[in-house]
C-alpha positions in Angstrom: 100.8 82.9 97.7 104.3 81.5 97.5 105.8 79.8 100.5 107.6 82.1 102.8 105.7 85.2 101.9 103.5 87.4 104.0 100.5 89.4 102.6 99.2 92.4 104.6 96.4 94.9 103.7 96.5 98.5 104.8 93.9 101.2 104.7 95.2 104.3 103.0 93.4 107.6 103.2 93.5 110.5 100.7 93.8 108.5 97.4 91.5 109.9 94.7 93.0 109.0 91.3 95.3 106.7 89.3 98.2 109.0 90.1 97.6 108.3 93.8 97.7 104.6 93.1 101.0 104.9 91.2 102.6 107.0 94.0 101.6 104.6 96.8 102.6 101.6 94.7 106.0 103.1 93.9 106.8 104.0 97.6 105.6 100.6 99.0 107.4 98.7 96.3 110.7 100.3 97.4 110.5 98.8 100.9 113.0 96.0 101.5 111.5 92.5 100.8 108.4 93.7 99.0 107.5 91.4 96.1 104.1 92.8 95.0 101.8 95.8 95.8 98.2 95.9 94.8 96.3 99.2 95.4 92.5 99.2 95.3 91.5 102.8 94.8 87.8 102.2 95.3 88.4 100.4 98.6 91.2 102.7 99.7 93.5 99.8 100.5 97.0 98.7 99.6 97.8 95.0 99.8 101.5 94.2 100.1 103.2 90.8 99.6 106.6 90.6 101.1 109.2 88.0 102.2 108.7 89.0 105.8 106.2 91.0 107.8 106.7 94.8 107.4 106.8 97.1 110.4 103.8 99.5 110.5 106.3 102.3 110.9 108.0 101.6 107.6 104.7 101.2 105.8 103.4 104.4 107.4 106.6 106.3 106.3 106.3 105.0 102.7 102.7 106.0 102.4 103.5 109.4 104.0 106.3 109.9 101.5 103.8 109.3 98.7 101.6 112.0 100.2 98.9 110.0 101.8 98.1 108.6 105.3 97.9 105.1 106.7 94.6 104.9 108.4 94.7 104.1 112.1 94.3 100.4 112.8 95.1 99.4 109.2 92.4 97.8 106.9 
């Protein structure tokens, strides 16, 4: 992890295929400050590396826009 970056993992419910992975990755990647997004379909998680901590509300909105839900309490 590069200096000055923050990595957070979120639990995402409803993902079932690679299309789901791409949709979630695209929406989370569009958030300001995001450098990298890794979605693990099997685990149902999205790990986001950004220049600063992301608000849960912004992550929830991005996941919702992709058509999925951020699990309560994160990963």
